[in-house]
BADO-528179 format. One record per atom (N, C-alpha, C, O): x, y, z; atom name; residue number from 1. Coordinates in Angstrom, 3 decimals, always signed. Atoms other than C-alpha are relative to their C-alpha. Last residue first. Layout:
R          X          Y          Z   atomo   num
R          X          Y          Z      CA   NUM
...
***
This chain:
R          X          Y          Z   atomo   num
R     +1.154     -0.244     +0.879       N    68
R    -14.155    +22.506    -18.341      CA    68
R     -0.184     +1.459     -0.297       C    68
R     -1.109     +1.830     -1.020       O    68
R     -0.442     -0.096     +1.392       N    67
R    -10.610    +21.951    -17.000      CA    67
R     -1.147     +0.300     -0.956       C    67
R     -0.910     +0.524     -2.143       O    67
R     -0.554     -1.298     +0.350       N    66
R    -11.577    +22.792    -13.441      CA    66
R     +0.363     +0.155     -1.460       C    66
R     +0.495     +1.280     -1.944       O    66
R     +1.034     -1.024     +0.141       N    65
R    -13.907    +19.844    -12.910      CA    65
R     +0.544     +1.328     -0.511       C    65
R     -0.165     +2.056     -1.206       O    65
R     +1.133     +0.503     +0.768       N    64
R    -11.498    +16.928    -13.529      CA    64
R     -1.017     +1.117     -0.272       C    64
R     -1.472     +1.274     -1.405       O    64
R     -0.489     +0.353     +1.334       N    63
R     -8.284    +18.621    -12.438      CA    63
R     -1.161     -0.431     -0.893       C    63
R     -1.215     -0.078     -2.072       O    63
R     -0.260     -1.241     +0.722       N    62
R    -10.059    +20.265     -9.527      CA    62
R     +0.470     -0.276     -1.423       C    62
R     +0.091     +0.428     -2.359       O    62
R     +1.294     -0.634     +0.249       N    61
R    -11.490    +16.927     -8.389      CA    61
R     +0.184     +1.286     -0.795       C    61
R     -0.559     +1.543     -1.742       O    61
R     +0.674     +0.750     +1.065       N    60
R     -8.128    +15.187     -8.803      CA    60
R     -1.339     +0.634     -0.351       C    60
R     -1.710     +0.696     -1.523       O    60
R     -0.720     -0.232     +1.259       N    59
R     -6.373    +17.876     -6.796      CA    59
R     -0.689     -0.702     -1.158       C    59
R     -0.860     -0.123     -2.230       O    59
R     +0.307     -1.373     +0.410       N    58
R     -9.062    +17.714     -4.091      CA    58
R     +0.695     +0.334     -1.321       C    58
R     +0.096     +0.943     -2.207       O    58
R     +1.372     -0.001     +0.509       N    57
R     -8.784    +13.911     -3.894      CA    57
R     -0.379     +1.392     -0.516       C    57
R     -1.029     +1.519     -1.554       O    57
R     -0.023     +0.709     +1.275       N    56
R     -4.992    +14.186     -3.556      CA    56
R     -1.385     -0.006     -0.632       C    56
R     -1.520     +0.231     -1.833       O    56
R     -0.632     -0.878     +0.994       N    55
R     -5.297    +16.822     -0.862      CA    55
R     -0.002     -0.640     -1.383       C    55
R     -0.256     +0.024     -2.388       O    55
R     +0.933     -1.091     +0.267       N    54
R     -7.787    +14.664     +1.068      CA    54
R     +0.569     +0.950     -1.054       C    54
R     -0.148     +1.378     -1.959       O    54
R     +1.099     +0.516     +0.823       N    53
R     -5.565    +11.576     +0.753      CA    53
R     -0.969     +1.112     -0.374       C    53
R     -1.427     +1.175     -1.515       O    53
R     -0.520     +0.265     +1.348       N    52
R     -2.519    +13.498     +2.001      CA    52
R     -1.103     -0.502     -0.925       C    52
R     -1.190     -0.077     -2.078       O    52
R     -0.213     -1.305     +0.633       N    51
R     -4.507    +14.882     +4.949      CA    51
R     +0.513     -0.187     -1.424       C    51
R     +0.061     +0.491     -2.347       O    51
R     +1.325     -0.508     +0.358       N    50
R     -5.742    +11.381     +5.811      CA    50
R     +0.115     +1.348     -0.702       C    50
R     -0.610     +1.614     -1.660       O    50
R     +0.449     +0.759     +1.172       N    49
R     -2.177    +10.055     +5.691      CA    49
R     -1.363     +0.497     -0.465       C    49
R     -1.615     +0.588     -1.666       O    49
R     -0.778     -0.486     +1.143       N    48
R     -1.042    +12.823     +8.040      CA    48
R     -0.422     -0.722     -1.279       C    48
R     -0.505     -0.108     -2.343       O    48
R     +0.522     -1.326     +0.327       N    47
R     -3.861    +11.935    +10.443      CA    47
R     +0.729     +0.577     -1.210       C    47
R     +0.104     +1.174     -2.087       O    47
R     +1.287     +0.172     +0.672       N    46
R     -2.908     +8.238    +10.322      CA    46
R     -0.610     +1.341     -0.397       C    46
R     -1.235     +1.449     -1.452       O    46
R     -0.238     +0.601     +1.309       N    45
R     +0.722     +9.029    +11.091      CA    45
R     -1.300     -0.146     -0.777       C    45
R     -1.359     +0.163     -1.967       O    45
R     -0.628     -1.020     +0.849       N    44
R     -0.190    +11.416    +13.928      CA    44
R     +0.226     -0.538     -1.410       C    44
R     -0.005     +0.176     -2.386       O    44
R     +1.019     -1.004     +0.334       N    43
R     -2.605     +8.886    +15.435      CA    43
R     +0.569     +1.047     -0.939       C    43
R     -0.083     +1.435     -1.908       O    43
R     +0.924     +0.634     +0.934       N    42
R     +0.044     +6.143    +15.236      CA    42
R     -1.079     +0.986     -0.431       C    42
R     -1.412     +1.069     -1.613       O    42
R     -0.674     +0.027     +1.301       N    41
R     +2.639     +8.406    +16.833      CA    41
R     -0.910     -0.611     -1.056       C    41
R     -0.923     -0.169     -2.205       O    41
R     -0.020     -1.380     +0.494       N    40
R     +0.242     +9.157    +19.710      CA    40
R     +0.672     +0.070     -1.372       C    40
R     +0.241     +0.835     -2.235       O    40
R     +1.325     -0.392     +0.497       N    39
R     -0.487     +5.438    +20.129      CA    39
R     -0.031     +1.426     -0.552       C    39
R     -0.721     +1.694     -1.536       O    39
R     +0.838     -0.553     -1.055       N    38
R     +3.244     +4.695    +20.400      CA    38
R     -1.349     +0.412     -0.586       C    38
R     -1.431     +0.780     -1.758       O    38
R     +0.399     -1.361     +0.342       N    37
R     +4.622     +2.533    +17.627      CA    37
R     -0.931     +0.508     +1.092       C    37
R     -1.976     -0.085     +1.359       O    37
R     +1.220     -0.452     -0.648       N    36
R     +6.529     -0.581    +18.618      CA    36
R     -0.260     +1.453     -0.376       C    36
R     +0.658     +2.274     -0.415       O    36
R     -0.249     -0.646     -1.290       N    35
R     +9.114     -1.593    +16.055      CA    35
R     -1.329     +0.430     +0.583       C    35
R     -2.300     +0.641     -0.143       O    35
R     -1.401     +0.284     -0.310       N    34
R     +9.011     -3.991    +13.079      CA    34
R     +0.386     +0.578     +1.361       C    34
R     +1.155     -0.034     +2.103       O    34
R     -0.109     +0.830     -1.203       N    33
R     +5.213     -3.873    +13.144      CA    33
R     +1.438     -0.312     +0.390       C    33
R     +1.670     -0.989     +1.391       O    33
R     +0.599     -0.675     -1.147       N    32
R     +4.924     -0.945    +10.719      CA    32
R     +0.199     -0.789     +1.293       C    32
R     +0.371     -0.191     +2.355       O    32
R     -0.796     -1.186     -0.306       N    31
R     +7.397     -2.420     +8.222      CA    31
R     -0.542     +0.700     +1.244       C    31
R     +0.229     +1.144     +2.094       O    31
R     -1.259     +0.454     -0.603       N    30
R     +5.713     -5.812     +8.342      CA    30
R     +0.855     +1.193     +0.414       C    30
R     +1.471     +1.186     +1.480       O    30
R     +0.301     +0.477     -1.352       N    29
R     +2.315     -4.191     +7.742      CA    29
R     +1.272     -0.462     +0.714       C    29
R     +1.459     -0.180     +1.898       O    29
R     +0.260     -1.199     -0.799       N    28
R     +3.631     -2.263     +4.735      CA    28
R     -0.242     -0.388     +1.457       C    28
R     +0.261     +0.260     +2.375       O    28
R     -1.280     -0.673     -0.205       N    27
R     +5.113     -5.471     +3.306      CA    27
R     -0.168     +1.244     +0.869       C    27
R     +0.655     +1.503     +1.748       O    27
R     -0.785     +0.752     -0.977       N    26
R     +1.863     -7.382     +3.838      CA    26
R     +1.319     +0.709     +0.292       C    26
R     +1.742     +0.774     +1.446       O    26
R     -0.547     -0.883     -1.022       N    25
R     -0.263     -4.748     +2.114      CA    25
R     +0.843     -0.705     +1.050       C    25
R     +1.037     -0.170     +2.142       O    25
R     +0.723     +0.204     -1.250       N    24
R     -2.468     -7.175     +0.172      CA    24
R     +0.572     +0.824     +1.145       C    24
R     +0.019     +0.803     +2.245       O    24
R     +1.384     -0.416     +0.174       N    23
R     -1.270     -5.866     -3.196      CA    23
R     -0.784     -0.100     +1.307       C    23
R     -1.657     +0.726     +1.574       O    23
R     +0.023     -1.457     +0.125       N    22
R     +2.383     -6.125     -2.162      CA    22
R     -1.433     +0.505     -0.055       C    22
R     -1.780     +1.475     +0.619       O    22
R     -0.321     -0.540     -1.319       N    21
R     +1.953     -9.716     -0.967      CA    21
R     -0.059     +1.522     -0.012       C    21
R     -0.563     +2.133     +0.930       O    21
R     +1.144     +0.238     -0.885       N    20
R     +0.196    -10.655     -4.206      CA    20
R     +0.232     +0.603     +1.382       C    20
R     -0.658     +1.238     +1.948       O    20
R     +1.070     -0.889     +0.436       N    19
R     +2.907     -9.012     -6.337      CA    19
R     -1.227     -0.150     +0.902       C    19
R     -1.852     +0.841     +1.279       O    19
R     -0.340     -1.352     -0.445       N    18
R     +5.645    -10.741     -4.348      CA    18
R     -1.096     +0.990     -0.362       C    18
R     -1.420     +1.878     +0.426       O    18
R     +0.145     -0.050     -1.456       N    17
R     +3.943    -14.106     -4.845      CA    17
R     +0.275     +1.405     +0.522       C    17
R     -0.485     +1.930     +1.336       O    17
R     +1.435     +0.006     -0.281       N    16
R     +3.541    -13.537     -8.599      CA    16
R     -0.254     +0.095     +1.501       C    16
R     -1.163     +0.805     +1.934       O    16
R     +0.518     -1.327     +0.368       N    15
R     +7.210    -12.558     -8.904      CA    15
R     -1.489     +0.093     +0.317       C    15
R     -1.956     +1.115     +0.819       O    15
R     -0.469     -0.925     -1.027       N    14
R     +8.187    -15.715     -6.990      CA    14
R     -0.492     +1.417     -0.283       C    14
R     -0.897     +2.127     +0.637       O    14
R     +0.825     +0.231     -1.184       N    13
R     +6.045    -17.857     -9.290      CA    13
R     +0.387     +0.953     +1.119       C    13
R     -0.480     +1.446     +1.839       O    13
R     +1.322     -0.559     +0.291       N    12
R     +7.715    -16.314    -12.353      CA    12
R     -0.922     -0.163     +1.207       C    12
R     -1.694     +0.742     +1.525       O    12
R     -0.119     -1.460     +0.040       N    11
R    +11.153    -16.986    -10.901      CA    11
R     -1.354     +0.653     -0.242       C    11
R     -1.693     +1.641     +0.408       O    11
R     +0.056     -0.512     -1.364       N    10
R    +10.211    -20.562     -9.957      CA    10
R     +0.062     +1.525     +0.013       C    10
R     -0.577     +2.162     +0.850       O    10
R     -0.408     -1.398     +0.111       N     9
R     +9.427    -21.577    -13.533      CA     9
R     -0.173     +0.663     +1.371       C     9
R     -1.192     +1.296     +1.648       O     9
R     -1.196     -0.201     -0.830       N     8
R     +9.356    -25.364    -13.090      CA     8
R     +0.541     +1.425     -0.094       C     8
R     +1.744     +1.643     +0.050       O     8
R     -1.167     +0.315     +0.840       N     7
R     +6.807    -25.542    -15.951      CA     7
R     +1.318     +0.243     +0.732       C     7
R     +2.296     +0.671     +0.118       O     7
R     +0.269     +0.671     +1.276       N     6
R     +4.167    -23.896    -13.759      CA     6
R     +1.292     -0.177     -0.782       C     6
R     +2.108     +0.741     -0.857       O     6
R     -1.232     -0.046     +0.780       N     5
R     +4.641    -23.069    -10.088      CA     5
R     -0.247     -0.816     -1.261       C     5
R     -0.472     -2.025     -1.195       O     5
R     -0.295     +1.170     +0.827       N     4
R     +1.227    -22.343     -8.538      CA     4
R     +1.298     +0.234     -0.775       C     4
R     +1.496     +1.298     -1.363       O     4
R     -0.443     -0.401     +1.332       N     3
R     +1.084    -19.787     -5.745      CA     3
R     +0.362     -1.270     -0.763       C     3
R     +1.095     -2.121     -0.259       O     3
R     -0.542     +1.067     +0.828       N     2
R     -0.864    -20.410     -2.537      CA     2
R     +0.316     +0.540     -1.392       C     2
R     -0.501     +1.227     -2.005       O     2
R     -0.156     -0.506     +1.340       N     1
R     -1.663    -18.099     +0.319      CA     1
R     +0.701     -1.079     -0.818       C     1
R     +1.625     -1.737     -0.341       O     1
***
């Protein structure tokens, strides 16, 4: 990954780097890999995330279709 520093503005370059890392999910990956996660815990976490996504999609669908 490469970030250009323009006009010796290191703060702006650092913000751009952090934004790129956040967008690519590097921080989330680092947090998950900090400790070993048992396969059963991983399945439970992924299942809970899927449930949250499904609920969110349903809310958005109802908000979009239900207001007519």
